[in-house]
N, C-alpha and C positions, 0 to 999 in steps of 0.2 A: 045682049051686046050693047044696045042703046043706053041702058042704065049704066053699064061699066064705062062706056065712053064719056057719058056726061059726068060720071064721078071723077075720072082722070082729068077731064077738061076743067072741071071746077077746082080740082086740086092744083092744077098748073096755072090756070088763067084767072083764078079768083082774086089773087093778090095783085095789086097794082105794080106795074113795072117801074124801075128806077128811071126817072126822067132826067134828073140832074144828080150827078155823082158828087160826093163830098170831096172837095179839093184839098182840104187840110188833112194831113196825115194824122193817124192816131198817135197818142203819146208814147214815150219811150218804154213805158211799162208793158204796153201791149206787144210791142216788137220784141222786148226781152222775153216775154212769155212764149212767143212763137219760136224764137231761137232755142229756148230750153226744150220745147216739144220736139223740134227737129233733132237736136243732139241727143235727147233722151231716147228716142226711138232707134238710135243706132247702137244701143247696148247689146251685149252678147248674152250667152246662156250661163247657167251655173249660179251659184250663190252671189258671187261678186257682180255678175252681170245683172242680176235682179236688183241688187242694191243700187247699182248705177242707174238703172231704168227708173225705179220708183223714186229715187232721190231727185232726179232731174224733172220727171213728170210732176212730182209734188210741188217743186218750186215753180214750175210753169203754171199749174193750176192756182197756186197762191198769187202769182203775179196777175193772172186773169181775174181773180177775185178782187184784188186791189184796183185794177183797171175798171171793172164793172161798178165798184163802189164809188170811186172818185171821179171818173171821167164821164161815163154814160149814165150813171145813177139808175141801174137796172137791178131790181131786187132779185128777179128770177135768175138772171145770168150770174149774179154774185152767189146766190144760194147753190146752184149746181156746181160751180167751180170750187166753192169752198167745201162742199161735200166730197168731191173728187180729191181735193187736197187732203182731207182727213183720211180717206181710204188709202191713198198712197203713203201717207205718214204711218198708218197702222201696219201696212204691208212691209214698209222699210224696217220698222222696229221688229216685226216678226222674223224677217230674213236675217237681220243682225243677230237676233237671239239664237237662231239656228246655226249661224256661222260660229258664234261663240261656244255653243254646246258641242260642235264638232271640232274639238281641240284635243290633242293627244300629247303624251309625254314626248320628250326629245327623241327617244329611240324609235317610237312608233312614227314620229314625223319623218325621221331619216329613212325609215323603212318605206314609207309611202312615197317620198320624193325620189328614192333610188330605184324602187322596183315597180310599184303600182301606178304611180302617176305617169311614167312614160308609156304605159299600156292604155292610158285613157280612162283609168278607173276613177270615178268620182269620190268625193269625200264621204258621201252618204253610204255608198257601197263599202268603202273601206272601214267605215264605222261599224257596220254589221260584222265584218271580219274580225275587227278588234274586240268587239263585245263578245264574240264567240269564245275568245281566249281569256275572257274576264279582264281585259286590258292589263295583263300582268306579264312582266318580263322576269324570267327565272335566271338566277345566277348559278353557274357551275364552276367551282373552284379548280385550280390547277391540279392535274393528276387525279381528279375525281372522274368516275365513269358515268356517262349518261346511260349506257346500256352495256350488259355483259353477255357474252356469247352463250347461248343455251339456257339463260336464266331469266332475262328481262322480258316481260310480255310486251307485245306490240299493241298499245292501247292509246296512242296519241301520234300526232304529226307535229314536228317541231322545225323551226327555221332559226338558223344561227344569226344573231344580230352583231355580235362582236366576239373576237377571239379566234381560236383555231382548234379543230377537233381531229384527232388521229384515229383512223379506222384500221383495225387489225383483225385477222382471222387465224386462229390457232397460233397466235404469237407472231405471225408474219404481217408485215406492213402492207396495206393496200393503197390507201390514198389519204389525202387531207380533205377536210371540210372547212370551207372558208365562209366569211359573212355573206349573207343573202342566199345561202344554199340550205336546202333541207337536210336535216340530220338523218332522217329515216324514210326517204322517198322510196327506195326499192322495197323495203318491208311493207310500207303502206300500199304500194301498188300490187304487191304479190297476194294480198288477201281480199276476199270479198267482204262486204259490210257485215255479214253474219258470221264470218270465220274468225278464229283466234289463232295466234301464233306467237313465237318467241324469236328474239334476235339471233341471227347466225353469225354476227360479227360483234366485236367489242369497240365501243366508242369512248375514247378517253380525251379529256381536255388537256391540251398542251400548254395553254395559258388560261388565265381567268376568262371565262366565257359568259355571255349573256344570250339567252335564246327565248323565243316565243313558242308556246306549246298549245295546240288545239286538241282537246279530248276527242277521241274517235267518234263516239256516239253523238256528241254535241255537234261535231262538224258535219256528220252525215245528215243530221236534222236540218242544219243550215243549207246543205246542198239540196235537200228535198223542197225547201221553201223557195230557194232562189237558184234556178237552173243556170243563170249567168255566172254566179260564183262557182258553181260546180264545174262548168266548162273552163273557167279561169284557172282553178286549181289543177285541173287535168292537164292543161297546157304547161303550167309551171312545173308540175311534178315530172311530166315527160321530158321537158328540157333539162331538169336537174339530173334525172337518171342518165340521159345522154352524156352530160358533162362528166358524170362519175365513170361511165364506161370508157370515155376517152382518157380520163386520168388513169384508170386502171390499165388501159392498153399501153400507155407510155412506160409503165413500170415492168411490163412482162417481157422477158428475153428467154430464148431457147438455146443459147450458146452459139459459137462459131460466128459471132457478129451479127446474128439474125434476131429480129424483134418480132414477137408474135402479134398478129393483128386480129383482135377479137371480132372485128367486123367481117373479116374474110378468113375463117378458120383454116382453110386449105392453102393459104398463102403466107409468106413471111416477107418482112421488109428488112432492109439493111439497117442495123442499129446506128443511131446517131453517135458519133464519137464523143467520148466523155460522159455519156449517160450512165449512171450507176446501175449495176445489175442487181437483181434481187435473187437470193438463193434461199431454198431450192426453187428453181424456176418451174420445173415440171409440176410440183405440188401446187404452186400458186396458180398456174394455168388451169389445172384440174378443178381447184376450188372455185375460181372465179367463173369458169365456164359453167360449172354445175349450178352455181347460185343464180346466175343471170338466165340460164336456160330454164330453170324452174319458174322464174318470173315471167319469161316470155310464154311458157306453157299456160300459166295461170291467166295471162292476158287473153290468149286465144280462146281459152275455155269460157272466159267472161263473154266474149263476143258471140 
């Protein structure tokens, strides 16, 4: 203990105390450097936050180097500050390059700003999602089919970027698919990763459409590597299926002014006046209930 106390005492009291403080303030360069340090450490997170921090800290270390070289003429202080300036400059260039490399086409940028950015998804995570679909946007011309009932295999997951898709079963209209909605979320959710299946509905483009498609196997590999992306898509797909159920529910009528409620099969609601009815209603109810019951059963078997 005595040796430790003597060490700390020598460390604290070995240097002479300041008897007379310097009355003249340091030059403006020193104060500018201090201001840049204070403002620089107020930076946020993310790419642009890092650019903000490294740029201001680099300027602060540069001003400190100039102050050490011109005012106090201290080679060691100048050397350390100049080295730190070089490190900040290199970091700034590196972050700038990363920001430039994380750039997307106009449609992917709109997809990010409209759907993923409000959920707090970073550009780096969104870049992994975009690379999984090979950064490609597919065009579907008017009246061309994305999928045909009983023929098209379920081998991908797609999201509509622009246009409108009409969904039919046995020639009966079910609902529309609008931009930022999945084209095949019920089919995707109804199968396990190792299962195969075919579409039970027909999807036809009512206008010229553009969509993003992720291949099934490639997307599952992405989910295995990044659990956060897997949970994100699970939430998006679940919300999309719920929207489709509500859209289907608004189209189903059972006659006598009553509307079938797919959420509560034993109850009916009074139909909204002026809402077009779909014929035959009984067939549509049967098909829709059977399809979504199968999906629910598959979900429960997964769990």
